[in-house]
C-alpha positions, 0 to 999 in steps of 0.5 A: 695235515702233513700226511694229507698234503703228501698223500695228495701230492703223491696221488697226483703224481702217480695218477698223472704218470699212470694216465693212458699214453697219447696215441702219438707216443708210438710215433717216435719210431719203432721196429717191426717184430713180426718175422713175416714182415721182411720186405715192408714196402709201404706204410700208412698211419691208421686214423681209426686205430691211433698208434697202429700202422699198416704195412705189407710185403711186396712180391714175396708175399700173398694178399696180406696187409699187417696192422702193427702196434707202434708202441711195441712193434708187434703185429696185432692183425694180419688181414687177408684180401678176398675177391682179388687176383693174385697180387703181382708186386704190392708196393704202396699203401694209403688210407683215404677218407672214411677209413678205407685202405688202398693197396697199390699193386703197381710195381713192375720189376721188368721196367714198365712191361705190364700193360696194366696194374691194379689197386685194391680197396678195402674197409679198415677193420673196426676190430683188429684181429686176423681176418679175411676182408673183401676188397674191390679191385681196380684196373689201372693204365697210364695215359703215356704207357706202362711204367714202374711205380712204388708210390700210391697216395689217396687225398684225405679230403677228396679221396682222389688217388694218385701215383708217382712213377719210379724213375732214377732221373725223376718221374711224374705225379699221375692223377686218377679219375675223380672216382675209380671204376670197377667196370673198365680201365682207370686211366691215370694222367701225368699232371706234374713233374717230381724231381726224385727217384720216388719209392713212396709218398704221402699226403699230410692229414690236412691234404695241404702237403705232399712228402715224397721219399727216395732211397737217399733223400726226399722232397716236400711240396705244397699241394696247391690243388695238385699244382705242386710247389716244391718247398724243400728237402726232407730229412730222410734217414739212411736205411737199407732199402727205404720204401715207405713213408707216412705222416703221423695222424697228428701231422707233426711227424714223418715216419720212414720204413725200410725193407729187411727183417726187423727193420726200423721205422724212423720218425722225423719232425715235419719240416716247416710245419705251418701252425694253422695248416696242421690238424695238431695246431691246437694239440697243445690246448687243454682240450686236445689231449696231446701236444707236439711230439705226443703225450702233451696232456700226460706230460703236462699233468705230470708237471703240474703234479710235480709242481704241486708236490714241490709247493706242498713240500715248501709249505711243510718246510716253512711250518717246520721252520 
């Protein structure tokens, strides 16, 4: 009888520890291992492939985006965009509804001299392997003239595309048409001031919060239907040239990336996370498969197993006594 209890407890413990890791386990931060990724200028968490983050280089690279496994930091796929012109200065990446990837060729190192910029849209591949994917190209102009920008974001519910221009004394949030068109120019109009020298921005998974980062800080806003309300400061890590930010898929973390070879992606807890507003609000339930911080089911099962092992151990000691 003693052996059966011990075997049962041991099996429970080993089984719990051997359970597949939650997708959020990779959301603790990682380091890019691919020597081709030297100027990561944008970051986006995949919903189709949990634990995968999409990134890209800026003007030094070709029409490529990279799928990186956050558990290892290794690239699992490089996607070549087909059907577009030569990218000029890719600066941002975002994922909209229906698992479509948007790449913003919106940088302007000449300080606002390009008469137009481009956005590329492509379906996120269902299989992660090196491949070529046809993309749709959109021409973009600003209602108030050319400008430099590094922040492109797609609302996760409406699919509407937004850009934040990059100005040292603060820029503006620009709203695109309800639906981008390939037949003409898409005019983006300023709808709100942004009090930051913005290098990237991201929507929370539920679309209710907007995070904007700069080189030395960040701000988060209540989206409020586009009438943004400033809520507070972000805990942006000190990085060499911080140009990427994204929410984790469960909405509990913000991940920050930087240019540079072997650069680190740093994870920070989302500030003032509203329990009812986050997709992870129910993550601690037994049916959710996760908890805040990731791996809740795995950890919970391990705790139960350890508790059972301790309980059976106490019974054995009492019997021996």
